[in-house]
N, C-alpha and C positions, 0 to 999 in steps of 0.2 A: 303180468300179461294184460290184466284189465286196464292198467294205466296206459300201456302201449296201444291197446285197442281203441281207447277213447281218444288218445292223441291223434291216431290216424284218422279216425272218424271225424274229429273236429277239423282237421286240416284238409279234408278231402271234399271236392265238389260232388254234388249229388249224382251226376251222370257217371263219373268215374266210380263212385261207390256201387252203383247199380251193376256196372260191368264186372266189378270185383265179386259181387255177390253171385253173379251168374257163373263165373269161373269156379268159385268155391263149391257151388252146388253141382257143378260138372265134375267134381273130384279131380280137378286139374293140379292139385298141390301135393307134392311129396317132399319128404324130409331128406336132405342130403347129409347134414352133419349137425350135431349138437355139441357145443362147447360151453365152458363156464361163461355165462352172460351173453352167448351168441348162438343164434339158430340160423342155419342155411337151408333154404328150401328151393325147389324147382317148380315152376309153374308152366304147364303146357298151355300156351296161349292159343286163342282161337284164330289169330292171324299171325303170319310170320312163321318162318321155318325154325327159328331157334327158340327153345324154351328158356325164358329168362330165369336168372338166379336172383333170389331175394335173400338178403341178410338182415335179421332183426336183432336188436339189442334191447330186450325188455327192460333191463334195469335203467337204461338211459332214455327210454322212449325215443329211440332213433332207428332208422331203417335205411337201406340202400337197395337199388335194383339195377341189374345189368342192362335193362332194356333202354331204348333210345327215346322213350316218351318224354316230352317236356313237362308232363304233369308230375308233381311231387306232393303227396304220394300218388303212384300210378295204380292201375287196376290190379297189377300183380301183387303189390304190397297189400292192398285191400283184401284180395283173395287169401293171402297168407295169414293175416291176423285173424280173419274170420274162421279159416279152417283150423288154426291152432286153438282158438277160443272154443269152437264147437267140439274139437277133440278133447279138450280139458273137461267140458261139461258132460260129454257122453262117456268119457273114459275109454273111447276107442282111438287107438293110436293112428296117426297118419301113415300112409305107406312110405316105406323107406325108399332111398334112391334106386331107381330101376325096378322096383317091385311092381309087377304087373304091367310094366311098360317095356317097350322094346327100344332098340337103337339100330343105327345103320352099321352093318359089318361089310368088310371088303375081303373077298376071297381071291387069292392069286393062284394061278395054275400055269404050268408049262405046256406049251403046245408047239411042237416042231422047232424047239430051240428058243422060242419067244416066251416072254412072261406076259400073261393076259390077266385081266381083272374083271370081276363081276361084283355087283352089289347085292346085298340081302338085308332083310329086316330080321333081326334076332330078338326073340321074346322068350324068356325063361329057358335059354339054351337051345332053342329051336330056330333055325334060320330058314327063311322063305325068300327065294330069288325076287329081286326088285329091279325092274327095268324101266320104271316110270320116272316121273319128275317129282322131286320133293316139293317143288312149288305148287304142284297140282294137289298135294295133300297138306298144304300149309296149316290146315286146322289141327293137324297132329294125329290123325287116325288113318289106319289102313286096315281094311277087312274087319272093322269094328274094334280093333285093339289099338291102344295108344302107343306111340313111340316118340322118343325124344331125339331131336337133331342137335348136333353141336355146331359151333362156328366152323370147325374143320369140314363137317359134312356140307355146309353151305358153300364153303370155298371150293370144294371138289365139284359140287353141282354147277357152280358158275363157270368153272374151268371147262366143264363138259357141255356148256350151254348149247353149242351147235349140234350135238348129238346126244342129248340126255338119255335116250333109251338104249344106246349101245356104247359101253365104255370099255370094250375089250380090244380096241384098236391098239396094236403094240407100240407105235411111236408115242402115243399119248400118255402112257403110264409114266414115262420119265418126267414129263412136265407136271405130274401130280405128286411127286415125291415130297415136296415141302409141305403140302397139305396132308398127305397120308401120315407124315411123321407126327402130326398133332392128334391122330386118332388112336384110341386104345383098342380098336377092334379090327385089326388087320391080321389075316390068316394066310398061310401058304400051305396048300395041300392039306388043309384041315387043322394045322397047328398054328398057335399065335406067334407072330414075329414082330420085331421092331423095324421101323424104317429110319435109317441113319443117313444123314446128309453128307457124311464124310466120303469123298470120292476115293475109290481104290483103283489101282491100275498096275502098271509095270514100271520097272526101273532098270537102269543099265549098270553093269559092273565091268571094270578093267582089272584083269588079274594077270599075274605072271604066267608065262608059257615058255617052253624051251625055244630059244632063239628069238623071243619077242614077247608080246602080250596078247591076250585074247579079250575081245569085247563081246559081251553077250547081254541079252535082255531076258529077264525072268518076271514071272507074274508075282504079285503080292502073295506071300505065303499064307495069309489068312483066308484067301478066297477058296470056297469049296465048289461053287457052281457059277458059271457065267452064262448069261442069256444074251441072245443076239441083239436085243433092243437096248443094250447099254446098261445092264444091271448085273449085280453080282450078289451072291448069297454067302454069308459068313456065319455059320452057326444059326443063331436065332435073329439075325439082322440082315436087312436088305440095304445095299449100298448102290449109288451110281458109279459107273466106271469112269475114271478120269480120262479125258481125251488125250490120246497119245500123239497125234499128228505125225505118225510114222508113215513113210512111203510103203507101197506094196512090197517092194523088194526088201526093205528093212524088216517088215513084218515076217517075211518068209525066211530071211537069212539069220537075223540076229538071235532068235531063240536058240538056234543051234550053235551060235558063237561065230565071230569073225576074227581071224588071226591077223595080227599086224607084226611083221618082222621088225627087227631092230632098225632096219633102214627106213621103215615107214613111220617110225614114231614121231618124227617132226610133223609130218602131215596129220597124224592122229591128234597131236597136241594143238596144232595151230588151226586146223580146219574141222576135223570130224567132231571132236569133243565139244568145242564151244557151240557148234550147231545143235548137237544132240542135247546138251545141257539146257538149251532154251525150250526144249519140248518135254523132256522127262528127267527125273533125277538120275545123276551119274555118280558112282562111287569109284574112286581110284584106289586100287589095292596093290599097287606096285610102286617101287622106288625107281623104276627105269625112266620115268618121265621127269623132266623133259631132257632132250639131248640135242636140241637144234643149234645151240650156240655156246661156245666155251670162251673162257678168259675174261668175262665181264665181272666187274666189281660193283657191289651194291652202293647206292648213294642215299643219303638222308635228306628228306625235304620236309618242310613244315608249311602247310597252307594256313593263312591267317585271314580272318574276316570279322567285322564288327557285328556284335549281337547284343542289342539293347545297350546297357551300360557296361557290358563285358566284352570279352574277346573269345571267339571260337577258334580253336587250333586243331589241326588234323595232321599229325606226323605220319609220314609214309616212308617205306624202304623200297626203292625202285632200282631197276636195271635199265641202262641205256640213257643217252642224252640226245634228243628228248627221250623220256621213259617209254620203253616198249613192254615192260612187265613190272608188277609190284607184288610185294609179299602181303597177302591178305589172310589173316587168321592162320598163319603158318603155311599157307599154300601159295604157289606161284600163279598169278593171274596174268594172262597175256592181254596186253592193251591194244594189240594190232599195230600195223605199220612197221613191223620188223620181225626178225627171227626171235624164237623163244630161247632165252639164255639158260644155261645150266647154272643152278644155284651154287653160290660160293658160301656155304654155311658158316665156316670160320669167320669170313669177313662180315657176314650178316650179324653174327653174335657180337663181334667187336663193335660194329656200328650201333647195335641195340644198347650195349653197355655205355657207349659214349653219349647216346641220346638221353639215357636215364640219368647219367651223372651230371651232364651239362644243363638239362632242361627238365628233368624229372618226368619224362614222357615215355610212352611205348608206341612202336609203329602200329598203325591201323586203328588205334584207339583215340577217338576224338575227345575233346574236353572243352567245357565252357569255363573260362576263367573269370572270376570276379574282377572288378576294377582294381582292387588292391593287388591281387595276384597278377593281373595283366601288366601292371606297372613294373613289378619285379621281373616278370617274364620278358618284357621288352628290353629291360636293362641287360638281362642275361643273354639275349640274342646277339647283342653287340660284340660279345667276346666268344661267340660260338662259330664252329665251322659248318653248321647246318645251313643248307640252302633255304631261303625264305621265299615263299610265293605269296604275294600280296603286300599291301602297305598299311593295313589297319593298325599294326603294332606301333606305328609312328605317332598315333593319336594319344597313346598312353604315356604322356610326359607329365611329371610332377612340377606344378608352377609355384607352389608355396602353401601357406596355411590360411584357412578361412577364419574370419571374425564375424560373430553374430551381433546383430543390432535389433533389439526388440523395442517396438514403439507402441505405447499405450496412451490413447487419448479418449478419456471417458470409457465408453463401452466398445471402442474401436481398437483393434489390435492388428499390427502388421509386423512381419519379420523379414529382415534383409541379411544376406551373407555377402561379404566383400573380402577381397584379398587383404591379409594383414599387411600394414605398412612395413612391418619388420622384414617382409620379403623373404620368407623361407628360413627364418631363424628357428632351427629345430629345437632349441632349448625351450621355446615357448609353445611347442606343438601341443594342441589339444586344449589349451586354456580357453581361448575364445574371449569374447567380451560381451557384456550386456549393457547397452547404454542407458536403458530405462527412460530415455528422453521422450517427452511428448512432442507431437508435431510430426514433420516430415522426416524421411530417412536421412542418415548422416551423409556428409559429402563423400563422394567416391562412387565408382561404378559398381553396381550390383552384378556379381559374376556367377551366382548360383541360385536357382529357384529353391524356396523353402521346402516345397514338397519333395524335390529331388534330394535335398540334404537329409530330410527326416526319413525318407525311404531308404537311402543308403545306410544311414545309422541304424535303423531298425533291422536291416538285413545283415548287420554285423560288419559292414564295410568300414574302412578307416579313411577312404577318400571318396570324392564325388566329382562328377563331370562338370566342367565350367561351361558357361554359355558361349564363350569365345574359343573353346577348344582347350584340350588339356585337362588336368585334374588338380585338385587341391586337397590338402589334409583337412579332415573334419575337426572342429573344436570339440573333441570327444568329452573332455571333463565337463564343459558347459552343457553339452547335450545329455550326459549321464545325470546331471542334476535336474535339468528342466525339460528335457526332450519330450518325455511322455506327456507331461501336463500341457506343454505348448501344442503338441500334436492334437490333443483332445480339444483345446480351445480353438485352434485353427479349423478343426473339423466342424465346428458349430457356426462359423461365420456365414452371414448372409451375403447377398450380392454387394452390399455397401460396406462390408468389412465389420459389421456389428456382431458382437458375441451374443449367442442365444441366451434367453433369460435364465435357463437352468445352469448355464456355465458361469454366471456372474460370481457366485461364491468362489469358484476356482480361480477366477481372475483376481478377485480381492486377495485371496491367499497367496497367489503368485506375486502380487505387488509387495506383500510383506516379505516374502523370501528373497526378493530382489532388492530389499532395503530401500524401497521408495514408497511414498505415501500413495494409497489408492485414490483414484478419482473420487470426487465428492459423491457421485451417484452411487458408488459402491459402499459408502459408509453405512447406509441403512441395512446392509446385509451382514454386518459384523456379528450379530448374535448367532447366526448360523455357523459361524466359524469358531465360536467360543463355547461350545457345549450347550448352545441354546440359552446361555445366561444373558439376561438383558432383553429378551424378547418382551415387547410391551404386552400388558394384560389386555385381553379382549373384553369388549363391553358385553356383558351378559346379565340377565335378570338376577335380582337378589335371591329369588327362589332357587335358581340353579347354583348360585354360589354356595348356598347352604348344603346342597345335595352333593356337589362334586368333592371328591377327595383331592388332596393336594396334587398328587401326580396326574389326576385327571384334569385338573385346572391347568397344569402346565401343558398337557397335551392339547387342550382346547386353544390355549394361547398360540402354540406352535402351528396348529392347523390354520387358524385365522391369519397368522402372520404370512404363511406360505400362500394362502388363498389370495390375500391382498397383493402379494408380490407376483401373482400370475404363475405360481409354481405348483406342481403336483406334490402330494404328500402320501407316503406309505406308512400308515400307523400299524406297527407290527408287534404291539404289546402281546404278552403272554395271554393265552386263552383264559377268559373269565375275568379280565380286568376292566371291562366296561368300554370297549371300543365303540360300540353303538352309541352310547350316551355322549361320548366325547365328540363324535362326528355330528350328532344332532345339535349340539351346542355351537358348532362351528359353521353351520350352513347359513347361507343368506341367498335370497332369491329363489327362482324356480329350480328345484333339485330333482334329479333322478337317482333312485336307489335301486341297484341291481343286486339280488341276493339269492341264495338257494331257496327253493320252494318251501323247505321245512321251516324257515325263519321269517317268512313274509309277515305272518301274524305277529311275531315278536316285535318287528319294527313298528307295526301299527300300535301295539300296546305301549311301546317306549315313547312314541310321539304323544299318545293320549296322556301318558303319565307325566312326562317331563316338558313337552312343548305343546300344551293344549291349545295355544293360540295359533298354531300352524295348521293350515288345512292340508289334507292329504287324500289321495285316491289310490286304490289298488288296481293296477292294470293286470288283470288276470281273469281266466275263465272265459266261457263262451260269451259272445256279444261284447267283449271288452272294447272300450273306447278310451282314447287319450283325453283326459280332462285338462284343458288348457288353464282352467282357473285354479287348479290345485297347486299349492306351493311345493308339495312333495309328492312325487309319483313313485310308487313302489312296484317293482316287477321282478320276474325271475330270469335266470340266465337262459333257460329254455326258450322263453318268449323273446328275449333279446336276440337270440339267434333266429328265431322263426319270424319275428316282426321287425327285423332290423331296419327296413325302409321307413316304418312308422316312427320308431324310436330315435332314428338318426336325423329326422327332418327338423325338429326344433333345435335351437341353440340354447342349451341349458346353462344356467348360471353355475351349477355345480353337479357333478356326477360322482356318486359313491359306489364303489364295487365292494360289497361285503363278501367275506371269504374269497378274497381276490386270487387265491391260488387256482380258482376256476379258469383263469386265463393263462395258467402257467405254460401251456403248450401254445406257442405263438402261431402254429399252423392250424389250430383248431378253428372251427367256424365261430365258436363263442368268442375267442380272442380277436378274430378278425372283425366281428361285429362290434366288439367293445372299442376297438381302435377307430372305428368309423364315427363314434359318438362325437358330437360337436359341443364342447363345454369350455367355459371360461376358467373353471377350477375343477381339479380332479383329486379325489381322495380314494385310496385303496386301503381296506382293512383286512388283516389276516394275522392269525397267530402262528402260521407256519409259512413264511414267505419262501422258504426253500425246503423241499422235501427230498428230492432225489438228485437234482443237478442244478448248476448255477444258471442254466438257460431260463429256469423258472423265474428267478429274480430279474433277469434281463427283460422278460416279457412284461412283468408288472411295472417296472420302472420305465420301460419304453411307452407304455400306455400313459403313465403319469407325466413324463417329461421326454417326449420323443427326441432321440439323438443323444441323450445323456451318456449312454454307454456305447455309442456307435451302432453300426449295423450288427445283425446277429452273428454273421461269420467273423466280423472284426472282434466282437466280444469274445467269441470262442478262442480266437488266436491270442488276443492280448490278455485275457483274464482267465477264462474257464480252464483251458489246458494247463497253463503254468500253475494255477492254484491246485488243480488235481494232482500235479507233480510235486506239490509241497513248497512252491515258491512263496516264501513269507513276505518278500518285498512287494510282489504283485498283489498278494492278499491285503497288505496294508494300503496299497494304492487304491484298490477297489473300495475298501471301507472309507477312506478319506473322500473319495469321489461321491459316494452315496450318502455319507453321514448327514448332510444338510436336509435330505429329503426322506430320511428313514428314521423313525423313532420306535425303539423297542425297549420295553421295561419288563422284567421278569417278576413273577409273583413274589419270589423270595426277596426282591429288592424293594418293591413298593407296597406290597400287601402282606407284611409280616404277621398281621392279625389273622390271616387265613389259618384254619386248622391244619394240622400236619397231614401230609400225604405219604402213606407207606405202601410199599409193594411187597407182595408175598408170592413166591413161586410154589405152587402146589404140584408136587411130583406124583404122577399117576402111573401105577404099574399095570401094563396090559395083561389081560387074562391070557391063558394058553391059546384059546380060540382066536382072540384078537391078534396075538403075536404071530400065529400061523398065517393069518390073512396079510398082516404087515410084511412079514418076511417073504411071502410069495410075490407081493407087489414089488418089493425091492429086488428080488432075484430076477423077476421078469423084465425089469426096465433099467435098473441103475447101471449095471456093468456096461451094457451095450451103449447106453446114452452117454456115459462118461467118456468112453473110448471115442465116440463120434465127436463129442465136444472138443476133446483134446486135439482131434484131427481137423478142427475148423468147421465141424458140421453145424447145421441149423440149430438155434437154441429153442425152437418151439417144442421139439420132442423132449428137451430137458425140462422145460416149464411144465409140460404135461406130466412128466414123471414126478416132478416136485409136488404138483397138485395132488396126484393120487396117493403119494406117501403121506402128505399132510392129512388127507381125508381118512386114510386108514388109521392114523394115530388118534383121530377123534371118535370115529364110529365106523365099524366095518361095513355097515349097510350103505354108506356113502360111496363105496368103491363100486364101479360098474361090474356087474356079475355077482355081487354079494347082497343084492337088495333084499333077499329073504332073511338076512340076519337082523331081524327087528328086535325091539326091546331096548334095553339100556346098554350102556358101555361103562368101562372102568372110569373114564373121564366124567361121564354124566353122573355116575353114582357119587363121585367125589364132589361134584357140583351140588347135587341134591342134599348131601350131608351138611355142607356149609350153608346152603340156603335155609334149610330147616332151622339151623342154629341161629342164623342172623334174624330170621323172621320172628322166631320165638322170643328173641331179645328186643323186639320192637324196631328193628332196622329195616330199611328199604334197600333194594339191590337192583343194579342194572346188569343184564347178561348180554354180552356182545358176541356175535359170530359173523364171519364173512359169508356164511352159507345159510340161506333161509331154510334149506333142507335140514340142517342141523338144528335150527330153532324148532322146526316141526317135530323133531324127535325129543326135544326138551318138554314140550307141552304136555304129553301124556303123563310124564313123571310128576309134573306140578299138579295136574288134576288128581292123580292117585294120592298125592300127599295133601290134597285139599288146600293148596296154596294158590290164591287168586293172582292173576297176572294180566298185564296189558302187553300189546305187541305193536312195534313200530318198524315197518320196513317199506320197501318201495311201493307196495300195494296199498299202504295206509292213506286214506283220503283226507280226513279231518285231523291233521296232526296236532293242531293247536288244542283241540278238545282232548285228545289222548294225553298230551303233556299236562294239561290242567287237571285232569283226573288223577294222574300219578302224583302231581305236586300237592294235591289236596291232602288234608290231614287224615282223612279216612279212605284215601285211595288205595288200590291194590299195592301190595308190598314189593312186587317184582315186575320189571319191565324187560321184555325180550326185544333186542334191537339188532338190525343188520348194520354192519360197520358203514356201509355206503349211505344208508338213509339216515342213520342216527349218530354218525360220528362227528358231525360238525353243527354248530349254530344253535344247539338246543340247551336250555337251562333246566337241569334236572337235579337241583340241589336237595330235593327231598331224599335222594339216595346217598348213602355213605359207604356202600360196598359196590365195587365194580368187578365183574367177573369177565375175563377175556378167555373164551373157550379155545381159540386157535390163534397162535402167534403169527403175525405177519412180518415179513422181512424188513419193512420200513417202520421203525419205532415211532415216527411222527404220527402215523395213523392211529396207533394205540394211545399215544399221548392225547390226541384229540378226543378219543372216546372217554378217557379218564377225566378229562376236563369238563365233561358234561356235568359232573358232580362236584369237582374241586374248583370252585369259582366263587366270585363274590356273592354273598348270600348264604354260603355254607357255614353251618354253626358247629358241625361235628367233624372229628377226624375222618378222613377218607382212606379206605383200604382197597388197594387194587390187587386182585387175585389173578395170577397167570397160571392156567392149568396146562401143565407140560407132561406129555407122555414120555416116560423114561426110555432111553435106548432107541429113540427115534430121531427123525430129522428136525423135530421141534427143538431139541437141545442145540443143534447147530444154528438154528435161527436166532436163539437167544444170544449165542456168542457173536453173531453178526451185528446185533443191535448196537453194541458199543461203537463199532467202527462207523455205522451209519449215522449215529448221533453227531458225529463231527462235521457232517456235511453242511448243515445250516450255519454252523459257527464260522465257516470259512469266510462268509460275507459279512457276518454280523458281530463276530467276536474274534479273539485271538486264538484261532485253531486252524488245523490243516483242513483241506477239502476232501471230498469223497465223490462218489459218482453213483450212477444207477446200479442195479443188480448186475454185476459184470459176469462175463463168461467164467472167469476164475472163481468168483463167488458161487456161481451155480455148481461148478465142479466140487467146490469145497462142501457145499450143503449136501449134494448127492452122496459124496463119499462119507460124510458124517452120518448118513442114514443107516 
């Protein structure tokens, strides 16, 4: 919280801060909701009718406010952080939502058949009539007591602007229903009700009667009370009455029912019912209709029209010529202009069977036919007895086979499609031809646009529309071999037909597959296509040559090669293999390094150690300024987002994103800020390029080489979804496309000298008291949540249930309502036993948890056992000093860390034991934590201890780990894909609890 307070204070102008202080002192802040990592508060502003809602994210130093102020942070955010900080200092909780504050209530009453409305201010269950204007009390007080207005209250106030003091006029209430529906404080005769916008009203029915039929109108059976001003009550809901538009005589006669004799049925069918159906619903419950005309036979018609590259067809079954009626969804619909025929159902059934057998269609059901299907359909129409309305089907004639001609001239690419000279020789269909010639297109008319051909092929068509009319067969074999790659290349062309720099390796590879020599300008990229063999050695100082390991030297050569080629590079080596050092050796010119706050000082130390000749500056803290003379500028992601205009102004020679998974969400402000950076070369460093979904890889590669994988939606369609479905061919294509720009080495491959890493699962048996708490949480949430999930319900309740179960498995006092169960827990006792043993043997240990509140519970146990410790979480200020103390020979033997603050970027090789108190569903997060100790510089074997409560949801999380580990491999190795924590996985975890 202190970090968030300081971040707001630093970003806030003095006048805004002063206004926020005044609001906080006026007790204007109340708490609406607290969740893991998020606090929602309500601020009763001094001006304006609506109390803004403020949302704080203390762990991320982020905030939002619903007000319209252009200031960020605004006075409401300031008041909120001040009030929370003061509450923490004094120990006095902020008032909860509505506590001590009122709201606007709306009382509905009946008077002489009308429904009337009055307003009141309700405070602590007591309502006081209110006939004034909310605008007049915009400061938020009435009679000395605060009340909160909602946007619905404001909308109602504005709707009543002409008579704000009198809202009981009966015609006005109907106009307020949309606004009243948004209020939670509407009452009818003292009891709460809902306002539902669904109109209710009356409907008509036609039923059999002796000698004819009877038509009558009845009220919707749900209605209990009707009010004269157009409203109806059903149970606990108020509805508007649907307009009926019935005449006065109809309103008087139809409720009793009107009889139509058999002789009057034609009039009923042709005149009365069509008119009535336009005003109210009509249900026909008799087979006596229609009777107006006999002896007609049904006819089949098909209406055809062009729709994009396909054909829209609508088959109908009609009576009369011209048609006077048609069959629609099994009912006879009168078309006007003639008598109503009596249906000939046997003839209809015969016609329907003929339509289905000849054309595969059903009457009344339209269809859009693809070009391929439309050609077959048009051929079928020639031998059919069905009447055709329209001429669009004549356009779907097959003219022959297409031949492809790909032209490559240096970095220019063009593609032409012409009709094969064989002129429809079906024995050659689908083969196509690739000329591979340089220079202009081959002789012959170009008859199909490349984008049309590729689109048709990608949509599964076997034909494409020709420029001069008609269709031709696609060269499917040729497209199946080269189509995807050529589509990627064409997508990168500039206005002059030049291929983008990042696509040149693909172009060179395509030349090889086409058995033609690549243009000379592409020869220099050959090392990127051959497993990076042959990449020239970069010029680096002899001191660095001695320091670098072989694999690091190869990484430096690769980075420099791509930098000089104007291409971005993603260095995705396993955590702990020295990505920082490799990047430092590859930079040249003015460089910007963006990294998590926790590793900024680590970058400075690495520069001082390995590149002392390079000048650097830290862009961080109050009064920060961009030093134009520094060769390397180091800053954090938070400041990149906050000072984006400052950092995007220069043109950098190189930009490095450390822990580049920070931009994995392309919609985040950090990712958008990163994409705005202007740089001649771009490096991204990460040990986990993919954690949950392939979109994360797209975001990082789009930063490095914009357009490499197409747009985001295109990437999802072409790569992410097929890979998630196990498409090995698409997986291989993604790896091939990204291979030149992505270098990943595992510890087991390049650093076999690293000590062994072993993992131990410590099973913990819950005590009877803990089991009772856990079972009560499970009984209270799981069954209902699982049922709602299976029915398509919102996942937020499921995530909340999962959180409570995980907390109960660690320590009962973490569960809301169980805070008095202090002391230790079965899991913590198991932790202390292992820690005492490790410390006594001279080892150091890291203890990770996602919850700082659980770390708070660990500290008393360490103090009781006289074990010295350090702590690193989101509130830690001088992280470098804490790390240095722990790394020191005589430093404390235990460090407590939150996964969020200590899971990435830190070098903690003094520890050789890692304890994970609470398993997380994403194993990559735990791997990052373990790699704080298991990295270059570690001299002893590292043991990772996972503490798992038996018979709890934690066992299900461990089972989920194996499936999740396959995700990253989808893009980086030969493995299937995975996805985020899915609805099915949530159900599985909750059922395993």
